[in-house]
PASEPA-905013 format. One line per field, with one value per residue (C-alpha): x, y, z; residue in three letters. Coordinates in steps of 0.5 Angstrom, whole numbers, plus 2048, in hexadecimal, padded with zeros to 3 digits. Each point is the difference from the previous one (the first is absolute). Example, Ala and Ser with C-alpha at 12.3 -4.5 7.8 and 13.67 -1.06 7.14 Angstrom:
% residues 2
X <- (819  802) $
Y <- (7F7  807) $
Z <- (810  7FE) $
residu <- (ALA  SER) $
//
This chain:
% residues 524
X <- (7BE  801  803  806  804  805  807  806  806  804  801  7FE  807  801  7F9  802  807  7FC  7FB  801  7FE  7F9  800  802  7FC  7F9  7FC  803  7FE  7FD  805  805  7FC  7FF  805  803  801  7FB  7FD  7FA  802  7FB  7FF  803  806  802  807  801  803  7FB  7FA  804  801  7F8  7FE  805  7FC  7FA  7FC  7FD  7F9  803  804  7FB  7FC  806  801  7FA  802  805  805  806  7FE  7FF  807  802  7FA  800  807  7FE  7FA  804  806  7FE  7FA  7FD  7FA  7FB  7F9  7FA  801  806  7FF  7FB  805  806  7FE  7FD  805  806  807  807  802  7FC  7FD  7FA  7FB  7FD  7FA  801  7FA  804  806  7FE  800  806  804  7FC  802  808  800  7FD  805  807  801  7FB  803  807  7FE  7FE  806  7FC  7FA  7FD  7FB  7FD  7FD  7FA  800  802  7FA  7FD  7FB  805  7FF  808  805  806  804  7FD  800  808  801  7FC  804  807  806  7FC  800  805  7FE  805  7FB  7FC  7FB  7FC  7FC  7FE  801  802  807  803  806  805  801  7F9  804  806  806  7FD  7FD  803  7FB  7FB  7FC  7FC  7FD  805  7FB  800  806  804  806  804  803  807  800  7FC  802  7FA  7FC  7FA  7FE  7FA  7FF  7FA  804  802  7FC  805  805  807  801  7FC  805  806  7FC  800  807  802  7FC  803  807  7FE  7FE  806  7FA  805  805  7FC  7FC  800  7FA  7FC  7FA  7FD  7F8  7FB  7FA  7FC  803  7FD  805  800  7FB  801  7F9  7FD  807  805  805  807  807  804  808  801  7FB  803  7FB  7FE  802  807  800  801  806  803  7FF  804  806  800  801  805  7FC  800  7FA  803  7F9  7FF  7F9  7FE  7F9  7FE  7F9  7FF  802  807  804  806  801  805  805  804  7F9  802  807  7FE  7FA  805  805  7FB  800  805  7FE  805  7FC  7F9  7FD  7F9  7FD  7F9  7FE  7F9  800  7FA  803  806  803  806  803  801  808  800  7FC  805  802  7FD  806  7FD  7F9  7FE  806  7FF  7FE  807  804  7FE  800  807  803  7FC  804  7FB  7FA  7FC  7F8  7FE  7F9  7FE  7F9  7FE  7F8  802  801  806  804  804  806  7FF  7FF  807  803  7FD  803  806  801  7FE  806  805  7FF  7FF  801  7FD  800  7F9  7FC  7F9  7FD  7FA  7FE  7F9  7FE  7F9  7FF  802  7FC  7FE  805  806  7FE  803  806  802  7FF  804  806  800  7FF  806  804  7FF  801  807  802  7FC  802  800  7F8  7FC  7FA  7FD  7FA  7FF  7F9  800  7FA  7F9  7FF  7FE  801  7FE  7FE  7FB  7F9  7FD  7FD  806  804  7FA  800  808  7FF  7FB  805  805  7FC  7FF  807  801  7FB  803  807  7FD  7FC  805  804  7FB  800  808  804  807  805  803  7FC  804  800  7F9  7FC  7FC  7F9  7F9  7FA  7F8  7FE  7FD  807  803  7FB  801  808  7FE  7FC  805  806  801  7FF  805  805  7FF  802  806  803  7FF  805  807  802  7FD  803  807  800  803  806  801  7FC  802  7FE  7F9  7FB  7FA  7FE  7FA  7FB  7F9  800  802  806  802  805  803  804  7FA  7FB  7FB  7FD  802  7F9  7FD  806  800  802  7FB  803  7FE  801  7FB) $
Y <- (835  802  806  7FD  7FA  7FB  801  7FC  804  7FC  804  7FD  7FE  7FC  7FD  7FE  7FD  7FC  7FE  801  805  802  7FD  7FA  7FF  804  802  7FF  7FA  801  7FC  805  805  7FC  801  807  806  805  806  805  806  805  7FF  807  7FF  7F9  801  800  7F9  7FD  804  7FD  7F9  800  802  7FB  7FB  802  7FE  805  801  800  806  804  800  801  807  802  7FF  804  806  7FC  7FA  804  800  7F9  7FD  804  7FE  7F9  801  803  7FC  7FA  801  7FB  801  7FB  7FE  7FF  7F8  800  805  7FD  7FB  804  805  7FC  7FA  801  800  800  806  806  803  805  7FE  804  7FF  802  805  804  800  808  802  7FD  804  806  7FF  7FF  805  806  7FD  800  7FD  7FA  7FF  7FF  7FB  7FB  7FB  7FA  800  7FA  800  7F9  7FC  801  808  802  801  806  801  801  807  801  7FC  7FE  803  806  800  7FF  805  806  7FF  800  802  800  7F9  7FD  7F9  7FA  7FA  800  7FA  801  7FA  804  800  807  802  804  804  800  807  801  7FE  803  7FD  7FD  7FA  7F9  7FB  7FF  7FB  800  7FC  7FF  802  807  801  803  804  800  805  800  7FF  7FA  7FA  7FB  7FE  7FC  7FF  7FC  7FD  7FC  7F9  7FC  805  805  801  800  807  803  7FE  802  807  801  7FE  805  805  7FF  800  807  803  7FD  7FC  7FA  804  7FF  7FB  7FA  7FC  7FE  7FC  7FD  7FE  7FD  804  7F9  7FA  7FD  7FB  802  7FB  7FD  7FD  800  7FC  804  802  7FC  802  800  800  807  803  804  802  807  803  7FE  806  805  7FD  7FE  808  802  7FB  802  807  7FE  802  7FC  801  800  7FD  7FD  7FD  7FD  7FD  7FD  7FD  7FD  7FA  7FD  7FB  7FC  800  805  800  806  804  7FF  803  805  802  800  805  805  7FE  801  7FA  801  805  7FC  7FE  7FF  7FC  7FE  7FC  7FE  7FA  801  7FB  7FD  7FC  7FC  7FA  7F9  800  805  7FC  7FB  801  807  802  806  801  806  803  808  7FE  7FB  806  805  7FC  7FE  807  804  7FF  805  7FD  7FF  800  7FC  7FE  7FB  7FF  7FC  800  7FB  7F9  7FE  7FA  7FB  802  808  7FE  7FC  806  805  7FC  7FF  808  801  7FA  802  808  803  7FB  804  807  801  804  7FF  7FB  800  7FA  7FF  7FB  7FF  7FB  7FA  7F9  7FD  7FA  805  805  7FD  7FD  807  803  7FB  800  808  800  7FB  805  806  7FD  7FE  806  806  800  808  801  804  800  7FA  7FF  7FA  800  7F9  7FE  801  800  7F9  7FC  7F9  801  806  7FF  803  805  803  800  804  805  801  801  805  804  7FF  803  806  801  800  805  805  800  801  806  803  800  806  803  801  7FC  7FE  800  7F9  7FA  7FC  800  800  804  7FE  7FE  803  7FC  801  7FE  7F9  7FE  802  7FC  7FA  801  800  7FA  7FC  802  7FA  7FB  805  7FF  7F8  801  805  7FA  7FB  804  7FE  808  801  7FA  801  807  801  7FC  801  807  804  807  7FD  805  800  7FA  7FF  7FA  7FF  807  804  803  7FD  803  7F9  803  803  7FB  805  802  807  803  807  803  7FB  7FA  7FA  7FB  7F9  7FD  805) $
Z <- (832  807  802  804  7FE  804  7FD  802  802  7FB  7F9  7F9  7FF  806  7FE  7FA  801  805  7FC  7F9  7FB  7FF  7F9  802  806  7FE  806  807  804  806  804  7FE  804  807  806  7FD  804  7FD  802  7FE  7FC  7FC  7F9  7FE  804  7FD  7FC  7F9  800  803  7FC  7FA  803  801  7F9  7FD  803  7FD  7F9  7FC  803  807  7FE  7FD  806  804  7FD  803  807  801  7FC  803  7FC  7F9  7FD  803  7FC  7FA  7FF  800  7FC  7FA  800  7FC  7FB  7FC  7FB  7FE  7FD  805  7FF  804  805  805  802  7FF  805  805  801  804  7FD  803  7FB  800  7FA  7FF  7FB  7FB  7FC  7F8  800  806  7FC  7FE  807  802  7FA  802  808  7FE  7FB  804  806  7FF  807  7FF  7F9  804  804  7FA  800  7FC  7FB  7FD  7FA  800  7FB  7FC  802  7F9  7FB  7FC  805  806  803  800  7FD  803  7FB  800  808  800  7FA  804  806  7FC  804  806  802  804  800  802  7FE  7FA  7FD  7FA  7FD  7FA  7F8  7FF  800  806  7FF  805  7FF  804  806  804  802  806  7FD  802  7FF  7FB  7FD  7F9  7FA  7FB  7FA  803  7FD  806  801  806  805  801  807  800  805  800  7F9  7FF  7F8  7FF  7F9  7FD  800  7FA  7FC  801  7FA  801  7FD  806  805  7FB  7FF  808  801  7FB  804  806  7FD  7FC  807  804  805  801  804  807  7FF  805  800  7F9  7FF  7FA  802  7FB  800  7FE  7FD  7FA  7FB  7F9  7FC  7F9  7FD  807  803  804  7FC  802  800  7FB  800  7FD  806  806  805  7FE  807  7FE  7FB  806  803  7F9  7FD  807  7FF  7F8  803  805  806  806  806  807  803  806  7FF  7F9  7FF  7F9  7FF  7F9  7FB  801  7FC  7FF  7F9  800  805  7FD  802  807  7FF  7FC  805  806  7FC  802  807  806  803  806  803  7FF  807  7FE  7FA  7FF  7FA  7FD  7FB  7FC  7FB  7FF  7FB  7FF  7FB  802  800  805  805  801  808  800  7FC  7FC  803  803  7FD  801  808  800  7FD  805  806  7FE  7FF  806  806  804  7FE  806  7FF  7FA  7FD  7FB  7FE  7FA  7FE  7FA  801  804  7FE  804  7FC  802  807  800  7FD  805  806  7FC  800  808  801  7FC  7FE  806  806  807  7FD  800  805  7FD  7FB  7FD  7FB  7FD  7FB  7FE  7FB  803  801  807  7FF  7FE  805  807  7FD  7FD  807  803  7FC  800  807  801  7FB  804  807  7FE  7FB  802  808  801  7FD  805  7FB  7FC  7FC  7FC  7FC  7FD  7FC  803  808  802  806  802  807  7FD  7FE  7FA  804  803  7FA  7FD  806  7FF  7F9  801  804  7FB  7FB  804  801  7F9  7FF  805  7FD  7F9  802  805  7F9  7FE  807  801  7FA  801  7FB  803  801  805  806  800  805  805  7FF  803  800  801  807  7FE  7FD  806  804  7FC  801  808  7FF  7FD  803  804  7FA  7FD  806  7FF  7F9  801  806  7FB  7FB  7FF  7FF  807  804  7FD  800  807  7FE  7F8  7FF  806  7FD  7FD  803  7FB  7FD  7FB  801  7FF  7FB  806  803  807  805  802  806  803  7FD  7FD  7FA  7FD  7FD  800  803  806  803  801  805  7FF  806  804) $
residu <- (MET  PRO  THR  ASN  GLN  PHE  ILE  SER  PRO  HIS  SER  GLU  GLU  SER  PHE  GLN  ASN  SER  HIS  GLY  SER  VAL  GLY  GLU  THR  GLY  ASN  ILE  PRO  ALA  SER  HIS  LEU  LYS  ASN  THR  ASN  THR  TYR  LYS  LEU  PRO  LEU  ASP  GLN  LEU  PRO  ASP  LYS  ALA  LEU  SER  PHE  ILE  SER  SER  GLN  LEU  GLN  GLN  LYS  GLU  LEU  LEU  SER  LEU  ILE  CYS  VAL  SER  LYS  LYS  PHE  TYR  TRP  PRO  CYS  VAL  ILE  ARG  LEU  TYR  HIS  SER  ILE  ALA  VAL  VAL  ILE  GLU  TYR  PHE  TYR  PRO  GLU  LEU  ILE  THR  LYS  TYR  SER  SER  GLY  TYR  CYS  THR  ILE  MET  LEU  LEU  GLU  ASN  ALA  VAL  LYS  LEU  TYR  ARG  SER  LEU  THR  ASN  ASN  PRO  MET  LEU  LEU  GLY  LEU  VAL  GLN  SER  MET  THR  PHE  GLY  PRO  SER  VAL  PHE  ASN  GLU  ASN  ALA  PRO  LEU  MET  PRO  VAL  LYS  PHE  LEU  GLN  ALA  MET  TYR  GLY  MET  LEU  ASN  LEU  GLU  SER  PHE  HIS  TYR  MET  GLY  TYR  PHE  GLY  ILE  ASP  SER  ARG  LEU  PHE  SER  ASN  THR  LEU  ARG  ARG  MET  SER  CYS  LEU  MET  LEU  SER  HIS  PRO  THR  PHE  PRO  SER  ASN  LEU  VAL  GLU  LEU  LYS  LEU  ILE  TYR  PRO  GLY  SER  SER  GLN  TYR  HIS  GLU  VAL  PHE  GLU  ASP  LEU  ALA  ASN  GLU  MET  ILE  ARG  HIS  GLU  SER  TYR  HIS  ASN  LEU  ARG  LYS  LEU  THR  PHE  GLU  THR  GLN  SER  TYR  GLU  PRO  LYS  VAL  ASP  ASN  GLY  ARG  PRO  GLU  GLY  PHE  ASN  PHE  ASP  LYS  ARG  PRO  ASN  TRP  THR  ARG  PHE  PHE  LEU  THR  LEU  ALA  GLU  ASN  GLY  ILE  LYS  LEU  ASN  LEU  THR  THR  LEU  GLY  ILE  GLU  GLY  GLU  PHE  THR  ASP  PHE  HIS  LEU  ASP  THR  VAL  ARG  LEU  VAL  CYS  GLU  ALA  LEU  GLU  LEU  LYS  SER  LEU  ASP  THR  LEU  ASP  ILE  LEU  TYR  PHE  ARG  TYR  GLU  THR  THR  PRO  ARG  ARG  ILE  PHE  TYR  GLY  GLU  GLY  VAL  HIS  ALA  PHE  LEU  ASP  HIS  ILE  THR  ARG  ASN  ALA  PRO  ARG  LEU  GLN  TYR  LEU  SER  ILE  LYS  GLN  THR  CYS  MET  CYS  TYR  THR  PHE  GLU  PHE  ASP  ALA  LEU  ASN  ARG  ILE  LEU  ARG  GLU  ASN  MET  PRO  HIS  GLN  LEU  LYS  GLN  LEU  HIS  ILE  THR  MET  ASN  ASP  LEU  SER  GLU  SER  GLU  ARG  GLU  SER  LYS  LEU  LYS  THR  ILE  LYS  HIS  THR  ILE  LEU  ALA  TYR  GLN  GLN  ASN  LEU  SER  LYS  LEU  LYS  LEU  ASN  ILE  GLY  THR  PHE  ARG  HIS  VAL  ASN  TRP  ASN  LEU  ASP  ASP  ILE  ILE  ALA  LEU  THR  ASN  VAL  HIS  GLY  ASP  ILE  THR  LEU  TYR  LEU  ILE  LYS  SER  GLY  MET  ARG  LEU  PRO  THR  THR  VAL  ASN  PHE  PRO  GLU  GLN  ARG  PRO  PHE  VAL  CYS  GLU  SER  SER  LEU  ASN  THR  ILE  LYS  LYS  TYR  ARG  LYS  LYS  ILE  LEU  GLN  LEU  LEU  ARG  SER  ASP  ILE  ILE  TYR  THR  ASP  ALA  PRO  LYS  ARG  LEU  PRO  PHE  LEU  THR  GLU  TYR  PHE  ILE  ALA  GLY  LEU  ASP  ILE  ASN  ILE  LYS  GLU  LEU  SER  ILE  LEU  ILE  ASN  GLY  HIS  ALA  ILE  HIS  MET  GLU  ASP) $
//
């Protein structure tokens, strides 16, 4: 690194006000640095804000190198290195350490956890810098040099974490944390206890095989520790989904069955507790067999405060009598959207077969329950036939244009990406890009997990995928210009800025593809 730097006289705050925060934009595009008034300044004369801003733009290897350059950079880099730490196994380490991410986290190999422990316990100042810790999957085995539970127990009373993510099966006692912990995600099978000041919580469960009693126990644990008072964001996520089988065939719903996750809310309702959530996310099975379940579950929710709803249907069942005109179909979604006046962010994903009556119900909900209320809408329906795909896309687009005119972001992922004017090689090339994006989103969850899955973070892809996107940007632009959402947006969706098409996020006002923290202009 050179000893002299070109530093803009503008402060960090003014730069971020002009161009967005670092977390939103990633590295500073070179175009932002052109035609600005700059002057040379020796490295040892840089103001603290400039040092902090420079370090905030760097990744792990760069930070470690910069520490050796100047004493002035030591603390800004150390603060960033110790702020968020993730412990992972060798399998995930190479890619996580090299691929740039919009959110920073220091990646630590499992075998170095002992060194980390010694470093922290011998230096209270470093220990005080740690705000977030993640113990990723597969780091829990008898041969581990330092089990996460022992790690935390050894530092009992010394950690002041704000965020803790734990993918292990061993019990974690909330007494290991101070009252600073606000965000937490963990496996339900670890039988966690919850800190009293918890604000965001993600509970990960195996799927349909999870017993109802475990959900009830967790609710009772939350009541016992009074952890529900400050809870604002709650997500139930499935670790994997495999329907229960009976004699080799998927087990069917019966009229007495309720989805297992409902037991958590029913237990709270039975104790007269109402969660004052702003965000609710649920992955799992849904059924309309018991409409009283919807009412009882919602008795545990203060829906007037809810602004974000994220639902993933792994399995959905209803009865023939509820199919007529869509009445009674998707009862849970129907009830919440009808009674949540502040709901602005809605994500609906369905991996199971989506029938016409379900799609009709979704259109009705968008029309009648919350007209012109949403700011962001994400709909994913995977299991559709080619003949159904175009008709359903057309229907949902017309509904959105007529009844959701305040949208700023829209993602419609209906069926597999196809286009009549694209040859097979084109489709395969872009499908490979989609795979790279999906893999990034999965692995980034190990690097810096989030308690809420929606809105989704911006993806980062490898160099070959980035080159593919650049190669096909003209064709993607042609596809965009043939889409009724784009052509009608100026008059009917005046606030729409981002639109998901061909598997990519597009800024339709600037005609650019948003990827890797940058904007690839399609007209260039």
